[in-house]
C-alpha positions in Angstrom: 152.4 78.4 121.1 149.6 76.3 122.6 146.1 77.8 122.9 143.2 77.6 125.3 139.8 77.1 123.7 136.6 78.5 125.1 133.4 77.2 123.4 130.1 78.9 123.9 126.9 77.0 123.0 123.9 78.6 121.3 120.2 78.8 122.2 118.6 75.5 123.4 121.8 73.6 123.3 123.7 72.5 126.3 127.5 71.9 126.6 127.3 68.6 124.8 127.0 70.6 121.5 130.8 71.3 121.6 132.1 68.1 123.2 132.8 66.1 120.0 134.7 69.0 118.4 136.6 69.8 121.6 137.7 66.2 122.1 139.2 66.2 118.5 141.0 69.5 119.0 142.5 68.5 122.3 144.5 65.9 120.5 146.3 68.6 118.6 149.7 69.7 119.9 148.9 73.4 119.6 145.8 73.1 121.9 146.5 73.3 125.7 142.9 73.2 127.1 139.2 73.4 126.1 136.3 74.6 128.2 132.7 74.8 127.3 130.3 77.6 128.4 126.5 77.7 128.1 124.4 80.8 127.9 123.6 80.7 131.7 127.2 80.8 132.7 129.2 83.9 133.5 132.4 83.5 131.4 134.5 85.5 133.8 133.2 83.8 136.9 133.4 80.3 135.5 137.0 80.4 134.2 140.2 82.1 135.0 140.8 84.0 131.7 144.2 85.6 132.3 146.4 85.4 129.3 144.3 86.7 126.5 147.1 86.1 124.0 146.5 82.4 124.3 142.7 82.3 124.5 140.5 81.6 121.5 136.7 81.8 121.8 134.5 79.7 119.5 130.9 80.7 119.5 127.7 79.2 117.9 124.5 81.2 117.2 123.7 83.6 120.0 126.8 82.4 121.9 128.3 85.3 120.0 126.0 87.7 121.9 127.1 86.1 125.2 130.8 86.7 124.2 130.2 90.3 123.2 128.1 91.1 126.2 130.9 89.9 128.5 133.5 92.0 126.7 136.2 89.3 126.9 139.7 89.8 125.6 141.1 87.1 123.5 143.6 86.6 120.6 140.9 85.3 118.3 137.1 84.7 117.9 135.6 82.1 115.6 131.9 82.7 115.1 129.7 80.0 113.7 126.4 81.0 112.1 125.6 84.3 113.9 125.8 88.1 113.7 125.8 90.8 116.3 122.2 91.7 115.4 120.0 88.7 114.6 117.8 90.5 112.1 119.9 93.1 110.4 122.2 90.5 108.8 119.4 88.3 107.5 118.9 87.9 103.8 115.2 88.8 104.2 114.7 90.9 107.4 110.9 91.0 107.1 110.6 87.2 106.7 113.1 86.6 109.6 111.1 88.8 111.9 107.8 87.1 111.0 109.3 83.6 111.6 110.9 84.7 114.9 107.7 86.3 116.3 105.7 83.2 115.4 108.3 81.1 117.2 108.2 83.5 120.2 104.4 83.3 120.4 104.4 79.5 119.9 106.9 79.1 122.7 104.3 80.5 125.2 101.7 78.1 124.0 103.8 74.9 123.4 107.5 75.2 124.1 108.1 71.5 123.5 106.7 71.7 120.0 108.8 74.8 119.3 112.0 73.0 120.4 111.1 70.0 118.2 110.7 72.2 115.1 113.8 74.2 116.0 116.0 71.1 116.3 114.6 69.8 113.1 115.4 73.0 111.3 118.9 72.8 112.7 119.4 69.6 110.8 119.0 67.2 113.8 117.0 64.0 113.5 117.0 62.8 117.0 116.6 66.1 118.8 115.6 64.7 122.3 119.2 63.8 123.4 120.4 67.3 122.7 117.7 69.1 124.6 118.9 71.4 127.3 118.0 71.0 130.9 117.3 74.7 131.1 114.0 75.9 132.4 111.4 77.1 130.0 111.5 80.7 131.4 115.3 80.8 130.8 114.8 79.8 127.2 112.1 82.4 126.8 114.2 85.1 128.2 117.0 84.2 125.8 114.6 84.5 122.9 113.6 88.0 124.1 117.3 88.9 124.3 117.8 87.8 120.7 115.1 90.1 119.7 116.6 93.1 121.5 120.4 92.5 121.3 122.4 94.8 119.1 126.1 94.5 119.4 127.1 95.7 115.9 129.4 98.5 117.2 131.1 96.1 119.6 131.5 93.5 116.9 133.0 95.9 114.4 135.5 97.3 116.9 136.9 93.9 117.9 140.7 94.1 117.7 141.5 90.4 117.6 141.5 88.1 114.6 137.9 87.1 113.8 136.5 84.4 111.5 132.8 84.5 110.8 131.2 81.4 109.2 127.8 81.3 107.6 125.8 78.9 105.4 123.5 79.2 102.4 121.4 76.3 103.8 121.0 77.6 107.4 117.2 77.6 108.2 117.8 79.5 111.5 120.1 82.3 110.5 119.6 82.9 106.7 122.5 85.3 106.4 123.0 87.8 103.6 126.4 87.2 102.1 126.5 90.8 100.9 125.8 92.2 104.4 128.4 90.0 106.0 131.0 90.8 103.4 130.6 94.5 104.3 132.0 93.9 107.8 135.0 91.9 106.5 138.3 93.8 107.0 142.0 93.1 107.7 141.4 91.3 110.9 138.0 89.8 110.1 137.5 87.0 107.5 134.0 85.9 106.4 133.6 82.5 105.0 130.7 80.5 103.6 130.2 76.8 104.3 127.9 75.7 101.5 125.1 73.2 102.4 125.7 73.4 106.1 122.8 73.3 108.6 122.6 75.4 111.8 123.9 72.5 113.9 126.9 71.8 111.6 129.5 71.9 114.4 127.6 69.2 116.2 126.8 67.0 113.2 130.3 67.4 111.6 132.9 67.7 114.4 135.8 66.6 112.2 135.1 69.2 109.5 134.5 71.8 112.3 137.8 70.9 114.0 139.6 71.2 110.6 138.2 74.7 110.1 139.3 75.8 113.6 142.7 74.2 113.4 143.5 75.7 109.9 142.5 79.1 111.2 144.9 78.7 114.1 147.7 77.5 111.9 147.4 80.1 109.2 146.0 83.2 111.0 147.6 83.1 114.5 
């Protein structure tokens, strides 16, 4: 069976985030197509998602929230560096909230500087070429959504195969391995990528493609 891939980019990244990985995967015989969605795109409106048995969604960061909010059927979900509630799965919830609110406040005062620090913490050296063309207000609204979103129940009830990946070196989403392991079940695998930064899929498209392809080969 050949699959259709739908990539969803995370906060402050445009579609270029997933282009290197999608190009590699499109060379595989088991991949039929690849489409990339950003946070301002309605998934259902942008693409004809008909045969859920052939569709795999690959999300990064709050792209997971976008997927869950749209209630999309698929045969699998691969979730990079995110959880259905940004704070509850953090290793240190208090510290995570403090850092986030400082970021939110700073965004009102100097959004350019906040983006510069964000991209640096993602592990990117030359952040300017990856900057989204979104308006400042859109980015601010998305930050507010991150603060308020809670899709834990929706996430735990997903019937499809799910792979959640996290890192012990992620400076944006410092996940608690213990908390993530509690949501692991027969259809949901949790895996750690040691040493990976938040922008791992962009920086290491070959390794990312290998993870995705192995999941398809062994789990679907």
